[in-house]
C-alpha positions as CSV (number, residue, x, y, z in Angstrom):
1,M,141.2,114.7,135.0
2,P,143.4,116.0,138.0
3,E,141.7,118.0,140.6
4,Q,142.0,121.8,140.1
5,L,143.5,123.6,143.1
6,L,142.0,127.0,143.9
7,L,143.8,129.8,145.8
8,P,141.9,131.5,148.7
9,G,139.7,134.3,147.5
10,I,139.4,133.0,143.9
11,D,136.1,131.8,142.8
12,P,135.9,128.5,140.9
13,P,135.3,128.8,137.2
14,P,131.6,128.8,136.2
15,R,130.1,125.5,135.1
16,P,129.5,125.3,131.3
17,L,125.9,125.9,130.4
18,P,124.0,122.7,129.5
19,R,123.5,122.2,125.8
20,P,119.9,122.6,124.8
21,R,118.2,119.4,124.1
22,T,116.7,119.1,120.7
23,K,114.0,116.6,120.1
24,A,114.7,114.5,117.1
25,R,111.8,114.6,114.7
26,R,110.3,111.3,113.9
27,K,110.3,110.7,110.2
28,E,106.9,110.1,108.8
29,P,106.6,106.8,106.9
30,L,106.4,107.1,103.2
31,P,103.0,106.4,101.8
32,H,103.9,103.4,99.6
33,T,106.0,100.3,100.5
34,L,106.8,97.7,97.9
35,F,107.5,94.1,98.8
36,L,107.4,90.6,97.5
37,A,105.6,88.1,99.7
38,I,104.5,84.4,99.7
39,F,101.0,83.5,100.7
40,P,99.5,80.3,102.1
41,N,96.6,78.7,100.1
42,A,93.1,79.9,101.1
43,E,92.3,76.8,103.3
44,D,95.6,77.1,105.3
45,A,95.2,80.8,105.6
46,A,91.8,80.4,107.2
47,S,93.1,77.7,109.6
48,I,96.1,79.9,110.6
49,A,93.9,83.0,111.2
50,A,91.7,80.9,113.5
51,L,94.7,80.2,115.7
52,T,94.9,83.8,116.5
53,T,92.1,83.4,119.0
54,Q,94.0,80.6,120.7
55,F,97.1,82.7,121.0
56,D,95.1,85.6,122.2
57,D,93.6,83.6,125.0
58,Q,97.0,82.1,125.9
59,H,99.0,85.4,126.0
60,S,96.2,88.1,126.4
61,L,97.4,89.8,123.3
62,K,94.4,92.1,123.1
63,G,95.7,93.1,119.7
64,T,94.5,93.6,116.1
65,P,94.4,90.3,114.2
66,V,95.6,90.1,110.6
67,D,92.8,89.0,108.2
68,A,93.2,85.6,106.6
69,H,93.7,86.9,103.1
70,R,96.5,89.2,104.2
71,L,98.6,86.5,106.0
72,H,102.0,86.3,104.3
73,V,105.7,85.9,104.7
74,T,107.7,88.9,103.3
75,L,110.4,87.7,101.0
76,H,112.0,90.9,99.7
77,D,111.4,94.5,100.8
78,L,111.8,96.8,97.8
79,G,111.6,100.0,99.8
80,G,109.3,102.9,100.6
81,Y,108.3,105.7,98.2
82,D,106.3,108.9,97.9
83,A,104.8,107.6,94.7
84,V,104.9,104.1,93.2
85,P,108.0,103.8,91.0
86,R,106.5,102.4,87.8
87,R,109.9,101.5,86.3
88,K,111.0,99.5,89.4
89,V,107.6,97.8,89.5
90,Q,107.9,96.7,85.9
91,T,111.4,95.4,86.5
92,A,110.3,93.5,89.6
93,L,107.3,92.0,87.8
94,E,109.5,90.8,84.9
95,A,112.1,89.3,87.2
96,A,109.5,87.5,89.4
97,A,107.8,86.1,86.3
98,T,111.0,84.1,85.6
99,V,110.8,82.2,88.9
100,A,108.8,79.0,89.0
101,P,105.7,79.4,91.3
102,P,106.1,77.9,94.8
103,S,105.2,74.3,95.5
104,F,106.4,73.3,99.0
105,H,105.3,73.1,102.6
106,V,106.3,75.3,105.5
107,A,106.2,74.7,109.2
108,F,106.5,77.3,112.0
109,D,107.2,75.8,115.4
110,Q,107.9,79.0,117.4
111,A,106.0,82.2,118.3
112,M,107.1,85.5,119.8
113,T,106.5,89.3,119.5
114,Y,108.8,91.7,117.7
115,A,108.9,94.6,120.1
116,N,109.8,97.3,117.5
117,A,107.0,96.3,115.2
118,K,104.5,95.4,118.0
119,A,103.8,92.2,116.0
120,F,103.0,88.7,117.3
121,V,104.6,86.3,114.8
122,L,105.0,82.7,113.9
123,C,108.6,81.7,113.1
124,G,110.8,78.6,113.0
125,E,114.1,77.2,111.7
126,E,114.0,73.6,110.5
127,G,110.6,73.9,108.7
128,V,111.5,76.9,106.6
129,A,114.4,75.5,104.5
130,E,112.4,75.3,101.2
131,L,111.0,78.7,101.9
132,A,114.5,80.1,102.2
133,D,115.6,78.3,99.0
134,F,112.7,79.9,97.1
135,R,113.6,83.3,98.4
136,Q,117.1,82.8,97.3
137,R,116.1,82.0,93.7
138,L,113.8,85.0,93.7
139,G,116.5,87.2,95.0
140,E,118.9,86.0,92.3
141,A,116.3,86.9,89.6
142,L,115.9,90.4,91.1
143,A,119.6,90.9,91.2
144,D,120.0,89.8,87.6
145,A,117.4,92.4,86.7
146,G,119.5,95.2,88.4
147,L,117.6,95.4,91.7
148,K,119.4,95.1,95.0
149,P,117.6,92.6,97.3
150,E,118.6,92.3,100.9
151,R,120.5,89.2,101.9
152,S,119.3,88.9,105.5
153,F,116.1,86.9,106.0
154,T,114.2,86.0,109.1
155,P,111.1,84.1,107.9
156,H,108.0,84.9,110.0
157,M,104.3,85.4,109.6
158,T,102.5,88.2,111.5
159,L,99.2,87.0,113.2
160,A,98.4,90.1,115.1
161,Y,99.6,93.6,116.2
162,T,99.8,94.0,120.0
163,R,101.6,95.9,122.7
164,R,102.1,92.7,124.7
165,K,105.7,91.3,125.0
166,V,105.9,87.6,124.4
167,E,109.3,85.9,124.5
168,K,110.1,83.3,121.8
169,H,108.7,79.9,122.8
170,A,108.0,76.5,121.1
171,I,104.5,75.8,119.8
172,A,102.9,72.9,118.1
173,P,104.0,73.1,114.5
174,V,101.8,75.3,112.3
175,R,102.1,73.7,108.8
176,W,100.9,75.3,105.6
177,T,101.3,75.0,101.9
178,A,102.7,77.8,99.8
179,G,100.0,78.9,97.4
180,S,101.4,81.9,95.5
181,F,103.7,84.8,95.7
182,A,103.0,88.4,94.8
183,L,104.3,91.9,94.5
184,I,102.5,94.2,96.9
185,D,102.1,97.9,97.2
186,S,101.3,98.6,100.8
187,H,99.4,101.8,101.3
188,V,100.9,102.8,104.6
189,G,98.5,103.7,107.3
190,E,95.5,102.7,105.3
191,G,95.6,99.0,105.8
192,V,95.5,98.3,102.1
193,H,97.7,95.8,100.3
194,E,97.4,96.3,96.6
195,V,98.4,93.3,94.5
196,L,100.5,94.5,91.5
197,G,101.3,91.0,90.3
198,R,100.7,87.4,91.5
199,W,102.2,84.1,90.5
200,P,100.4,81.9,89.7
201,A,97.7,84.3,88.7
């Protein structure tokens, strides 16, 4: 913008008043979140949960570990709701029942924290191919039933919630066997994962 010339004796125009700053209200999370997830078998889950202490010592996570029975990999997020949408639940249950239960191995060879979620996670690339294939088949079944599963997928398993920042790094492979998958109603803020359906039962 060119400089404005002022004649002698003429005051410069007043500066515009600053716009009032309005604080954006943070949206409260909805009380129910539905998602489909795959779980390690009980023996592997216990072994993975035990690793949390090792990572805690290594990175000083000082976080809240995830209980062994809750360790999982989210396959499809079906959204958040004020109340559980029974019709959508039924549709998801029927679609999931058409997919053969998982029977494969997974290997995570990396670890890091997701800053936004404050989560320390295991992840990987080469050892998750069969997991990704299973998710694809499940997504196709959901789509055929009229649901709209997300295409993007970053397979990971949360071990603990922490404020520490840990960059992605290589670890000794954490291998586990897929034991089952389930439709979960997460009671947000209550730490409750209600199983609405599991395959195999």
